[in-house]
Residue, then its C-alpha position, 0 to 999 in steps of 0.5 A: i500500499v506504501a508504494g502507492n502501485r494502484d493494480a498491485v495493492e488491488a489485486a492483493l486486496k481482491v486476494a485478502i478479501k477472498n481469504l477472508d470471506r473464506a475463513a469467516e465461511k469456515g467458522i475460523i473468524h466470526k462474519n463480523n470481524a471479517a467485514n471489519k478487517k474488509s472495511r479497514l483494508m478498503k479505507k487504506l486503499n482509498k486513503v492512498v489511491v485518492 
């Protein structure tokens, strides 16, 4: 995120969100916990990209 390479950051974020959703689905983490983590990641992305 620090480097500012938008394409790489978006690709990494897509993978992270997929993994968080999978973990929530399997019961490893609570679905609200996954949602909070995804929200924080999106906030960071929007700060850097904008």
